[in-house]
C-alpha positions as CSV (number, residue, x, y, z in Angstrom):
1,X,11.3,-27.9,76.8
2,X,14.4,-27.0,78.9
3,X,17.9,-27.1,78.2
4,X,20.6,-26.4,81.1
5,X,24.4,-25.2,81.3
6,X,25.4,-29.0,81.0
7,X,23.2,-29.5,77.8
8,X,25.0,-26.6,75.9
9,X,28.4,-26.1,77.4
10,X,30.3,-26.9,74.3
11,X,29.8,-26.5,70.6
12,X,28.6,-30.2,69.9
13,X,26.3,-30.3,72.4
14,X,24.3,-26.9,71.2
15,X,25.2,-27.7,67.8
16,X,23.4,-30.8,67.8
17,X,20.3,-29.0,68.9
18,X,17.9,-27.0,66.8
19,X,14.7,-25.0,67.3
20,X,12.2,-23.9,64.9
21,X,9.5,-21.3,64.4
22,X,6.8,-21.1,62.0
23,X,4.2,-18.4,61.0
24,X,1.6,-21.3,59.7
25,X,1.6,-19.9,56.5
26,X,4.8,-21.4,55.1
27,X,7.4,-19.0,56.5
28,X,9.8,-20.3,59.5
29,X,13.1,-19.4,61.5
30,X,15.4,-22.7,61.9
31,X,18.7,-22.6,63.9
32,X,20.2,-24.3,66.4
33,X,20.3,-23.0,70.2
34,X,23.6,-21.2,70.2
35,X,23.1,-19.5,67.0
36,X,25.4,-21.3,64.6
37,X,23.9,-22.3,61.7
38,X,24.9,-26.0,60.4
39,X,22.3,-26.5,57.4
40,X,21.6,-24.9,54.4
41,X,18.2,-24.5,55.7
42,X,19.0,-22.8,58.8
43,X,18.2,-19.3,58.4
44,X,16.5,-16.7,60.8
45,X,13.7,-15.8,57.8
46,X,13.2,-18.7,55.5
47,X,10.3,-17.7,53.2
48,X,9.0,-18.5,50.1
49,X,8.4,-15.6,47.6
50,X,7.4,-17.0,44.7
51,X,4.4,-19.7,44.9
52,X,6.1,-22.1,42.1
53,X,9.7,-21.6,43.4
54,X,11.8,-22.9,46.3
55,X,12.2,-21.3,49.7
56,X,14.7,-18.6,50.2
57,X,16.8,-18.0,52.8
58,X,16.8,-14.3,53.2
59,X,18.4,-13.5,57.0
60,X,21.1,-16.3,58.0
61,X,21.9,-15.2,61.1
62,X,22.4,-12.1,63.8
63,X,25.8,-11.5,65.1
64,X,25.4,-9.8,68.9
65,X,28.1,-8.2,70.6
66,X,28.1,-6.7,74.3
67,X,30.3,-4.3,75.3
68,X,30.5,-4.1,79.3
69,X,32.8,-1.7,80.8
70,X,35.8,-1.7,78.7
71,X,35.3,-5.4,77.6
72,X,33.9,-6.8,74.3
73,X,31.4,-10.5,74.5
74,X,30.5,-11.9,71.6
75,X,27.3,-13.8,72.0
76,X,27.4,-15.9,68.4
77,X,28.9,-19.1,67.3
78,X,30.2,-20.1,63.8
79,X,32.2,-22.6,62.6
80,X,34.7,-22.1,59.9
81,X,36.8,-24.7,58.6
82,X,39.6,-24.8,60.7
83,X,38.1,-23.0,63.9
84,X,34.9,-22.2,65.8
85,X,34.7,-18.3,66.5
86,X,33.6,-16.8,68.2
87,X,32.4,-19.3,70.9
88,X,29.9,-17.2,72.4
89,X,27.9,-20.4,73.6
90,X,30.3,-20.2,76.4
91,X,27.8,-17.6,77.8
92,X,24.6,-19.5,77.3
93,X,23.1,-20.5,80.4
94,X,20.0,-21.9,79.4
95,X,17.4,-22.6,76.3
96,X,13.7,-22.3,77.0
97,X,10.9,-23.4,74.1
98,X,7.9,-22.2,75.9
99,X,6.2,-19.7,75.5
100,X,8.8,-18.8,72.6
101,X,12.5,-19.8,71.8
102,X,14.7,-18.0,74.3
103,X,18.2,-18.2,75.1
104,X,19.8,-16.6,78.4
105,X,23.5,-15.2,78.3
106,X,24.8,-14.9,81.8
107,X,28.4,-12.8,81.8
108,X,29.4,-12.2,85.3
109,X,26.3,-10.1,86.4
110,X,24.9,-9.5,83.6
111,X,21.8,-11.4,82.2
112,X,20.9,-11.0,78.6
113,X,17.5,-12.6,76.7
114,X,17.3,-13.3,73.2
115,X,13.7,-14.5,72.3
116,X,12.6,-15.2,68.8
117,X,8.7,-15.2,67.4
118,X,6.9,-15.3,64.3
119,X,3.5,-13.4,63.9
120,X,0.8,-15.8,62.2
121,X,0.6,-15.2,58.6
122,X,2.9,-12.1,58.4
123,X,6.1,-13.8,56.9
124,X,8.2,-12.1,59.3
125,X,10.7,-13.0,62.2
126,X,11.1,-10.8,65.2
127,X,13.8,-11.2,67.4
128,X,13.7,-9.4,71.0
129,X,16.4,-8.4,73.5
130,X,16.1,-7.8,76.9
131,X,18.6,-6.8,79.4
132,X,17.1,-8.5,82.7
133,X,19.4,-7.6,84.6
134,X,22.8,-5.6,85.0
135,X,25.0,-3.2,87.7
136,X,25.9,-0.9,84.6
137,X,25.1,0.4,81.2
138,X,25.8,-2.1,78.0
139,X,26.0,-1.2,74.7
140,X,24.5,-4.0,72.3
141,X,25.3,-4.1,68.4
142,X,23.6,-6.5,66.6
143,X,25.2,-7.6,62.6
144,X,22.4,-9.0,60.6
145,X,24.2,-11.7,57.9
146,X,22.3,-12.1,54.5
147,X,22.0,-15.1,52.3
148,X,19.4,-14.5,49.9
149,X,20.1,-17.6,48.1
150,X,17.8,-20.9,47.6
151,X,17.3,-23.1,50.8
152,X,18.6,-26.0,48.7
153,X,21.9,-25.0,47.9
154,X,24.4,-22.2,48.7
155,X,25.4,-19.7,46.2
156,X,27.6,-20.5,43.1
157,X,29.4,-17.1,43.4
158,X,29.1,-14.0,45.6
159,X,26.0,-11.7,45.1
160,X,26.3,-8.0,44.5
161,X,24.8,-6.9,47.6
162,X,23.8,-3.1,48.5
163,X,22.1,-1.7,51.4
164,X,20.4,1.4,52.4
165,X,19.0,3.1,55.8
166,X,15.4,4.3,55.9
167,X,14.8,5.5,59.3
168,X,14.7,2.7,61.5
169,X,15.2,0.2,58.9
170,X,18.1,-0.9,57.0
171,X,17.3,-2.5,53.5
172,X,19.7,-5.3,51.6
173,X,19.3,-5.6,48.1
174,X,20.8,-8.7,46.0
175,X,20.2,-11.3,43.9
176,X,16.6,-10.1,42.9
177,X,15.7,-10.0,46.3
178,X,14.8,-7.6,48.6
179,X,15.1,-7.8,52.7
180,X,14.3,-5.4,55.4
181,X,15.7,-5.2,59.0
182,X,13.9,-2.7,61.0
183,X,14.6,-2.0,64.9
184,X,12.4,-0.4,67.5
185,X,15.2,1.4,69.0
186,X,18.9,2.6,68.0
187,X,20.9,3.2,65.5
188,X,21.9,1.5,62.1
189,X,25.6,1.8,61.0
190,X,26.2,1.2,57.8
191,X,29.6,-1.0,57.4
192,X,29.3,-3.8,54.7
193,X,31.3,-7.2,55.7
194,X,31.8,-10.6,54.2
195,X,31.8,-13.6,56.2
196,X,33.6,-16.3,54.5
197,X,33.5,-19.8,54.1
198,X,30.9,-20.8,57.1
199,X,30.5,-24.3,57.4
200,X,27.3,-26.4,57.4
201,X,28.5,-29.5,58.7
202,X,25.0,-31.1,58.9
203,X,24.7,-31.8,55.2
204,X,24.1,-35.1,54.6
205,X,23.5,-35.3,50.9
206,X,26.5,-33.7,49.9
207,X,30.2,-35.1,49.7
208,X,32.6,-33.0,51.8
209,X,31.8,-29.8,53.4
210,X,29.4,-27.0,52.6
211,X,30.6,-23.6,52.9
212,X,29.1,-20.2,51.8
213,X,29.9,-16.5,52.4
214,X,27.3,-14.2,54.4
215,X,27.1,-10.6,53.7
216,X,26.3,-8.2,56.3
217,X,25.1,-4.5,55.6
218,X,26.0,-3.0,58.6
219,X,25.0,-3.3,62.6
220,X,22.4,-1.9,65.2
221,X,23.9,0.4,68.0
222,X,22.1,1.1,70.6
223,X,22.8,1.4,74.8
224,X,20.8,-0.3,77.4
225,X,20.1,-0.4,81.0
226,X,18.9,-3.1,83.1
227,X,15.1,-3.5,82.2
228,X,15.5,-2.1,78.5
229,X,14.4,-4.3,75.4
230,X,14.5,-3.7,71.9
231,X,12.8,-5.7,68.7
232,X,14.2,-6.3,65.6
233,X,11.9,-7.3,62.5
234,X,13.3,-9.2,59.9
235,X,10.8,-9.3,56.4
236,X,10.9,-9.3,53.2
237,X,9.6,-6.2,50.8
238,X,6.5,-7.3,50.6
239,X,6.0,-6.6,54.2
240,X,5.0,-3.1,55.7
241,X,7.2,-0.8,57.3
242,X,8.7,-2.0,61.2
243,X,6.0,-1.3,63.9
244,X,6.3,0.2,66.8
245,X,7.5,-1.1,70.1
246,X,3.9,-1.4,71.5
247,X,2.7,-2.9,68.3
248,X,5.1,-5.7,67.8
249,X,4.3,-5.9,72.3
250,X,0.7,-7.0,71.0
251,X,1.8,-9.6,68.4
252,X,4.2,-11.2,71.2
253,X,1.3,-11.4,73.3
254,X,-1.0,-13.0,70.6
255,X,2.0,-15.2,69.6
256,X,2.2,-16.4,73.2
257,X,-1.7,-16.8,73.6
258,X,-1.8,-18.8,70.4
259,X,0.6,-21.0,71.8
260,X,-1.3,-21.6,75.2
261,X,-4.5,-22.1,72.9
262,X,-3.2,-24.5,70.9
263,X,-1.9,-27.1,73.7
264,X,-5.0,-26.4,75.9
265,X,-7.0,-27.3,73.2
266,X,-5.8,-30.6,73.0
267,X,-7.7,-33.9,73.9
268,X,-4.7,-35.4,75.6
269,X,-4.4,-36.1,79.4
270,X,-2.1,-35.5,80.8
271,X,-0.8,-33.0,79.2
272,X,2.9,-33.9,80.0
273,X,5.7,-31.4,78.9
274,X,6.9,-33.8,76.3
275,X,3.1,-34.2,74.9
276,X,3.3,-30.1,75.1
277,X,6.3,-30.3,72.9
278,X,5.0,-32.7,70.4
279,X,1.8,-30.4,69.5
280,X,3.9,-27.3,69.0
281,X,6.4,-29.0,66.8
282,X,3.1,-29.9,65.2
283,X,2.0,-26.5,64.6
284,X,5.0,-26.3,62.3
285,X,3.5,-29.0,59.9
286,X,0.1,-27.7,59.4
287,X,0.1,-24.6,56.7
288,X,-3.2,-23.0,57.5
289,X,-3.8,-22.2,54.0
290,X,-3.4,-18.2,54.4
291,X,-7.0,-17.9,52.9
292,X,-7.0,-21.2,51.4
293,X,-7.3,-24.6,52.1
294,X,-5.0,-26.0,55.0
295,X,-2.1,-28.5,53.7
296,X,0.2,-30.5,55.9
297,X,4.0,-30.2,55.2
298,X,6.0,-33.4,54.8
299,X,8.8,-32.3,56.9
300,X,11.5,-29.8,57.7
301,X,13.4,-28.5,55.7
302,X,12.0,-30.4,52.8
303,X,8.9,-29.0,53.0
304,X,6.9,-30.5,50.2
305,X,3.4,-31.1,50.1
306,X,2.9,-35.3,49.6
307,X,-0.3,-37.1,49.7
308,X,1.3,-40.2,51.2
309,X,3.0,-38.0,54.4
310,X,-0.5,-36.3,54.5
311,X,-2.7,-38.8,55.1
312,X,-0.5,-41.0,57.3
313,X,0.2,-38.0,59.4
314,X,-3.0,-36.7,59.6
315,X,-4.6,-38.7,62.3
316,X,-2.1,-38.0,64.6
317,X,-1.1,-34.4,63.8
318,X,-4.9,-33.2,63.2
319,X,-7.3,-35.9,64.4
320,X,-6.0,-37.0,67.7
321,X,-4.9,-33.4,68.6
322,X,-8.7,-32.5,68.3
323,X,-8.2,-30.2,65.1
324,X,-11.4,-31.8,63.3
325,X,-12.1,-28.6,61.2
326,X,-8.2,-28.5,59.9
327,X,-8.5,-32.4,59.1
328,X,-11.7,-31.7,56.9
329,X,-10.2,-28.9,55.4
330,X,-7.1,-31.2,54.3
331,X,-9.3,-33.9,53.1
332,X,-11.5,-31.4,51.1
333,X,-8.6,-29.9,49.5
334,X,-6.9,-33.4,48.2
335,X,-10.5,-34.2,47.5
336,X,-11.1,-31.3,44.9
337,X,-7.9,-32.1,43.5
338,X,-8.6,-35.8,42.5
339,X,-12.6,-34.8,41.6
340,X,-10.7,-32.9,38.9
341,X,-8.6,-35.6,37.5
342,X,-10.9,-38.4,37.3
343,X,-11.0,-39.0,41.2
344,X,-7.3,-40.1,41.2
345,X,-5.2,-38.8,44.0
346,X,-2.5,-36.9,43.2
347,X,1.0,-37.9,44.6
348,X,2.4,-34.3,45.4
349,X,1.5,-30.5,44.9
350,X,3.6,-28.1,44.1
351,X,2.2,-24.8,43.5
352,X,-0.2,-25.4,40.7
353,X,1.5,-28.5,39.3
354,X,0.1,-32.0,40.4
355,X,1.8,-35.5,40.1
356,X,0.9,-38.9,39.9
357,X,3.0,-41.6,40.5
358,X,1.9,-43.5,44.1
359,X,-0.5,-45.9,43.7
360,X,-1.4,-45.9,47.4
361,X,-2.6,-42.0,48.1
362,X,-6.2,-42.4,47.5
363,X,-5.8,-45.6,49.9
364,X,-3.9,-43.6,52.5
365,X,-6.8,-40.4,51.8
366,X,-9.6,-43.2,52.8
367,X,-7.5,-44.5,55.8
368,X,-7.3,-40.8,57.5
369,X,-11.0,-40.1,56.6
370,X,-11.9,-43.1,58.2
371,X,-9.9,-41.7,61.5
372,X,-11.6,-38.5,61.3
373,X,-15.0,-40.6,60.8
374,X,-14.6,-42.6,63.9
375,X,-13.7,-39.1,66.1
376,X,-16.3,-36.9,65.4
377,X,-19.4,-36.5,67.3
378,X,-22.2,-36.8,64.4
379,X,-20.3,-38.5,61.1
380,X,-23.9,-38.2,59.7
381,X,-23.3,-34.5,59.8
382,X,-20.8,-34.6,57.1
383,X,-22.1,-37.3,54.5
384,X,-20.9,-35.5,51.7
385,X,-17.8,-35.6,52.5
386,X,-17.8,-39.6,52.7
387,X,-19.4,-39.8,49.5
388,X,-16.5,-38.1,47.9
389,X,-14.2,-40.6,49.7
390,X,-16.2,-42.9,48.1
391,X,-16.1,-41.7,45.0
392,X,-11.8,-42.1,45.6
393,X,-11.9,-45.7,46.7
394,X,-14.7,-46.6,43.7
395,X,-12.1,-44.9,41.4
396,X,-9.7,-48.4,42.2
397,X,-12.1,-50.5,40.9
398,X,-11.2,-49.5,37.1
399,X,-7.7,-49.5,35.9
400,X,-6.0,-46.3,36.6
401,X,-3.2,-46.3,33.4
402,X,-1.4,-43.5,34.4
403,X,-0.4,-45.3,37.5
404,X,-0.3,-48.9,35.6
405,X,-2.6,-50.3,38.2
406,X,-5.7,-52.3,37.9
407,X,-8.4,-54.7,40.0
408,X,-7.7,-58.5,39.2
409,X,-10.4,-61.0,39.3
410,X,-9.2,-61.9,42.8
411,X,-10.2,-58.7,44.1
412,X,-6.8,-57.0,44.8
413,X,-4.5,-54.5,43.1
414,X,-1.9,-55.5,40.8
415,X,1.1,-53.1,39.7
416,X,2.3,-53.8,36.4
417,X,5.6,-52.2,36.9
418,X,8.7,-52.2,38.6
419,X,8.7,-48.4,38.8
420,X,10.1,-47.4,42.3
421,X,8.2,-44.1,42.1
422,X,4.7,-46.4,42.2
423,X,5.3,-46.8,46.2
424,X,7.2,-45.2,49.1
425,X,10.4,-47.3,48.9
426,X,11.0,-45.2,46.1
427,X,14.9,-44.9,46.0
428,X,17.0,-45.0,42.7
429,X,20.6,-44.8,42.5
430,X,22.4,-44.0,39.2
431,X,19.4,-45.2,37.3
432,X,19.5,-48.7,39.9
433,X,16.2,-49.3,41.9
434,X,17.1,-49.6,45.4
435,X,13.8,-52.1,45.8
436,X,12.6,-53.9,43.5
437,X,8.4,-54.6,43.7
438,X,5.5,-55.2,41.3
439,X,2.5,-57.0,41.1
440,X,0.8,-57.6,44.4
441,X,1.9,-55.1,47.2
442,X,1.3,-56.3,50.4
443,X,1.0,-52.8,52.0
444,X,-1.0,-51.4,49.1
445,X,-3.6,-54.2,49.4
446,X,-3.7,-53.8,53.0
447,X,-5.0,-50.5,52.5
448,X,-7.6,-51.4,49.9
449,X,-9.0,-54.1,52.1
450,X,-9.4,-51.6,54.7
451,X,-10.7,-48.9,52.7
452,X,-13.5,-51.3,51.2
453,X,-14.4,-51.8,54.9
454,X,-14.7,-48.4,55.6
455,X,-16.9,-48.0,52.5
456,X,-18.9,-50.9,53.7
457,X,-19.1,-48.7,56.9
458,X,-20.0,-45.7,55.2
459,X,-22.9,-47.1,53.2
460,X,-24.4,-48.6,56.6
461,X,-24.3,-44.9,58.0
462,X,-26.4,-43.9,54.8
463,X,-28.8,-46.6,54.5
464,X,-27.6,-47.6,51.3
465,X,-27.6,-51.2,51.5
466,X,-26.9,-52.5,47.6
467,X,-23.4,-50.8,48.1
468,X,-22.7,-52.0,51.5
469,X,-23.4,-55.3,50.3
470,X,-21.1,-54.8,47.4
471,X,-18.6,-53.5,49.6
472,X,-19.0,-56.4,51.8
473,X,-18.3,-59.1,49.1
474,X,-15.3,-57.0,47.3
475,X,-13.7,-56.8,50.8
476,X,-14.2,-60.3,51.6
477,X,-13.0,-61.4,48.2
478,X,-9.8,-59.6,48.4
479,X,-9.0,-60.8,52.0
480,X,-9.1,-64.3,51.0
481,X,-7.1,-63.9,48.2
482,X,-5.1,-61.6,50.2
483,X,-4.0,-64.4,52.3
484,X,-3.9,-67.1,50.0
485,X,-1.4,-64.9,47.7
486,X,1.1,-63.5,50.7
487,X,1.0,-65.7,53.4
488,X,4.6,-67.3,53.8
489,X,3.1,-70.6,55.6
490,X,6.9,-71.7,56.3
491,X,8.1,-68.4,57.8
492,X,4.9,-67.7,59.2
493,X,5.0,-64.0,57.9
494,X,3.7,-62.2,54.6
495,X,5.6,-61.8,51.3
496,X,6.5,-57.8,50.8
497,X,5.3,-58.6,47.2
498,X,4.1,-61.1,44.7
499,X,4.1,-61.2,40.9
500,X,2.9,-64.7,39.7
501,X,5.4,-64.4,36.6
502,X,8.5,-65.0,39.2
503,X,9.5,-66.4,42.3
504,X,8.4,-64.7,45.4
505,X,10.8,-62.6,47.2
506,X,11.4,-63.7,50.9
507,X,12.9,-61.0,52.3
508,X,11.3,-59.7,55.4
509,X,10.2,-56.2,55.3
510,X,8.1,-54.1,57.7
511,X,5.4,-53.1,54.9
512,X,3.4,-56.6,56.1
513,X,2.8,-54.5,59.3
514,X,-0.2,-52.7,58.1
515,X,-2.3,-55.8,57.3
516,X,-2.3,-56.2,61.1
517,X,-2.3,-52.3,62.3
518,X,-5.0,-51.2,60.4
519,X,-8.8,-50.4,61.7
520,X,-10.1,-53.5,59.5
521,X,-7.3,-56.7,59.1
522,X,-7.6,-59.2,56.3
523,X,-5.7,-61.7,58.5
524,X,-7.1,-64.6,61.0
525,X,-5.7,-64.0,64.3
526,X,-3.2,-66.4,64.4
527,X,-1.6,-65.3,61.1
528,X,-1.6,-61.2,62.7
529,X,0.2,-62.8,65.8
530,X,2.6,-64.2,63.5
531,X,3.4,-61.2,61.5
532,X,3.7,-59.0,64.5
533,X,6.0,-61.7,66.2
534,X,8.2,-61.5,63.0
535,X,8.3,-58.0,63.0
536,X,9.3,-57.5,66.2
537,X,12.6,-60.6,66.1
538,X,13.5,-59.2,63.0
539,X,12.4,-55.8,61.9
540,X,12.4,-54.0,65.5
541,X,15.0,-51.1,66.9
542,X,14.6,-48.5,69.4
543,X,13.3,-45.7,66.9
544,X,11.4,-47.8,64.4
545,X,11.1,-50.8,62.1
546,X,14.0,-51.9,59.9
547,X,13.1,-51.6,56.0
548,X,14.9,-54.7,55.8
549,X,15.9,-58.1,58.1
550,X,19.5,-57.4,59.0
551,X,20.6,-61.2,57.8
552,X,19.9,-60.2,54.2
553,X,22.9,-59.8,52.4
554,X,21.9,-56.4,51.3
555,X,21.2,-55.2,54.5
556,X,22.8,-51.7,55.5
557,X,22.3,-50.7,59.4
558,X,23.7,-47.1,58.7
559,X,23.4,-44.5,57.0
560,X,27.1,-43.8,55.9
561,X,29.8,-43.8,53.2
562,X,29.2,-42.7,50.0
563,X,26.1,-40.2,48.5
564,X,24.7,-43.4,46.6
565,X,25.6,-46.0,49.7
566,X,23.4,-44.0,52.1
567,X,20.3,-43.4,49.6
568,X,20.3,-47.5,49.4
569,X,20.5,-47.5,53.1
570,X,17.3,-45.5,53.3
571,X,15.2,-48.5,52.1
572,X,17.7,-51.4,53.0
573,X,18.1,-51.3,56.7
574,X,17.4,-47.8,58.0
575,X,14.5,-47.9,61.1
576,X,11.7,-45.6,60.1
577,X,9.4,-44.2,63.3
578,X,6.1,-44.2,61.5
579,X,5.9,-47.8,61.2
580,X,6.9,-48.3,64.5
581,X,3.8,-46.5,65.4
582,X,1.3,-49.0,63.5
583,X,3.6,-51.9,65.1
584,X,2.7,-50.5,68.6
585,X,-0.6,-50.3,67.2
586,X,-0.7,-54.1,66.5
587,X,1.1,-54.8,69.2
588,X,-1.8,-53.9,71.3
589,X,-4.5,-54.8,69.5
590,X,-3.1,-59.0,70.8
591,X,-2.1,-58.0,74.0
592,X,-4.3,-55.0,75.1
593,X,-3.7,-55.6,78.8
594,X,0.3,-54.4,78.2
595,X,-0.1,-50.8,77.9
596,X,3.2,-50.9,80.1
597,X,5.0,-52.4,77.1
598,X,3.4,-50.0,74.7
599,X,5.1,-47.0,76.9
600,X,8.6,-49.2,76.5
601,X,8.3,-49.1,73.1
602,X,7.5,-45.2,72.8
603,X,9.8,-43.8,76.0
604,X,12.9,-43.7,73.9
605,X,11.8,-40.7,72.0
606,X,11.8,-38.6,74.9
607,X,15.3,-38.7,74.7
608,X,15.4,-37.9,71.0
609,X,13.3,-35.0,71.5
610,X,15.9,-33.2,73.3
611,X,18.6,-33.4,70.4
612,X,18.3,-32.4,66.7
613,X,14.9,-30.7,65.9
614,X,13.9,-29.8,69.5
615,X,10.3,-31.6,70.5
616,X,10.3,-33.1,66.8
617,X,11.0,-36.3,65.7
618,X,13.3,-37.4,62.4
619,X,12.6,-38.7,59.2
620,X,14.3,-42.3,60.0
621,X,17.6,-43.5,62.1
622,X,20.3,-46.0,61.7
623,X,19.0,-49.7,61.8
624,X,22.0,-50.6,64.2
625,X,23.9,-48.8,66.5
626,X,24.3,-45.8,67.0
627,X,20.7,-45.4,66.0
628,X,21.9,-41.6,64.8
629,X,18.8,-39.8,63.2
630,X,18.7,-39.0,59.3
631,X,16.4,-37.5,56.8
632,X,14.0,-34.5,57.6
633,X,14.8,-33.3,61.2
634,X,11.3,-33.0,61.9
635,X,8.9,-35.5,59.6
636,X,5.4,-35.3,59.7
637,X,4.4,-39.5,59.4
638,X,7.3,-39.5,62.2
639,X,5.5,-37.1,64.8
640,X,1.9,-38.1,63.3
641,X,2.1,-41.5,64.3
642,X,3.5,-40.6,67.8
643,X,0.8,-38.3,68.4
644,X,-1.8,-40.7,66.8
645,X,-0.3,-44.0,69.1
646,X,-0.5,-41.7,72.4
647,X,-4.0,-40.5,72.0
648,X,-5.4,-44.0,70.6
649,X,-3.7,-46.7,72.0
650,X,-1.7,-45.3,75.4
651,X,-3.6,-42.4,76.8
652,X,-7.0,-43.2,75.7
653,X,-7.0,-46.8,75.0
654,X,-10.6,-47.9,75.6
655,X,-11.4,-45.2,73.4
656,X,-13.3,-43.0,76.2
657,X,-13.5,-39.3,75.2
């Protein structure tokens, strides 16, 4: 990812492009390429200090000033209510993402570079400043701005901050949090200062502008000449003292080598710049576990650990990128939780707490296990893993009272409630359900059919003939009921949900595409092609499948207006990229020789990846022009599906290793 002067020469261009760095264990650095924070979640050091608490923004940003001769040049950029000051983006010549985010500032004949990285698992951010060229000595002043607040909301009132200098570190206390900013060179000047009413204009879930006051303890001051460099280390109180320049140089080298190893190990060829960017973005979503088991975050800035997002994204994030051991670790973590809860897979894990809401979580786990099964060289060597997955599948054969779900005589799963938390279209506004669904849900039963066929496949591997025949019989019965129940003969598509106690809802929604895209489909080819055509004609947009057909009287094509209207739009017309991934797979099932069209569906993401979170893919988009992105700026299911489709359907369509 490279951005030139033309990409960042205005505030709107630069503030609309964000970079993300993480340490692989949950801490991250997130801001715009011009250094102007536009979201509450932006910050140079964002860290979870309490395993049961939310992430905290410790260091919001750094204000850099260069003194060259008798002139002062402020490299930072901030947005206030009535002005943008300073406007340091004017000096930004280029941004490069590889091997780490770096910004090159050019002031006449002086070239000054700023680079940012996070050492693996250390929970600290390191900022490197280099004077690459200059005909004369310059003086650099760097002023840290502190926040010390929850990532989800600004402080209601100013904190009582205090600071003290200790050698090359300045220690800041406020709001019960201690943050340290260390430097390898220079002198700290204690000069506290408030920056009032900084505006975060990208907060979509708030009505009106979101503002915050930031506090600075003082600034670092040092003289530099051509070739000089200095490191700043931003960390919390649980991190050791600032290391020497030589030690930090080793950490920098390790960070660069780690990025190169990650990209080079991915079994995708050719490794285009777009694929490299996608792979690097995927690394921020996978938490290596810090001594425990790995997990996948739902996205940034939400950073929740959700089963559905985990197992929709895992085939792309981990299996398609060749990280099979990490995929197995993720599966084992969730299987252990399921085993402790009568083989019911939780919906969300928050510290030690688990929640049970979604009925499809265990079925998505089976799907992701199926993708790993297909990818590993010796699946018989992981027989214990597959047997645990079978326990999850088998649990659906008995009523799951906590989810109000049961298996009917027709072999399908029935949801005896209209509680929206039971499925993924779970929006609620002022007690009103955005999308009412109950009874037989089309995607749940498509996943159920697929899980039964996978169970049949596993039993064939293990030689368990009686169980294989049992699963085959259950799948046959489910498949027949599925077609009888969901097929809308007149429209040539599948009902989204069916409750025998009421008339079927004829609304065209995208969940039916899973009945075509999953490895095992309950539909015959004529039905499958018809479903594909309806989804293409009624739901397809540039960046995803809409959640509702545009002709519907409740369709909302843009997420705009009041907050309640935005929430409703999420499932009444917004387009979701993860659904587009399944659409492309379904299309290529019926059109295996039209990979060129598959690339047509995929190519728009090349442009999107140069805006918003660079290299990432947003959670959802407007369903009509101008197709603006919304939600998480980097969403695991969106990114995972793009990687999966690239590896399975476009780069390696015949399954050749």
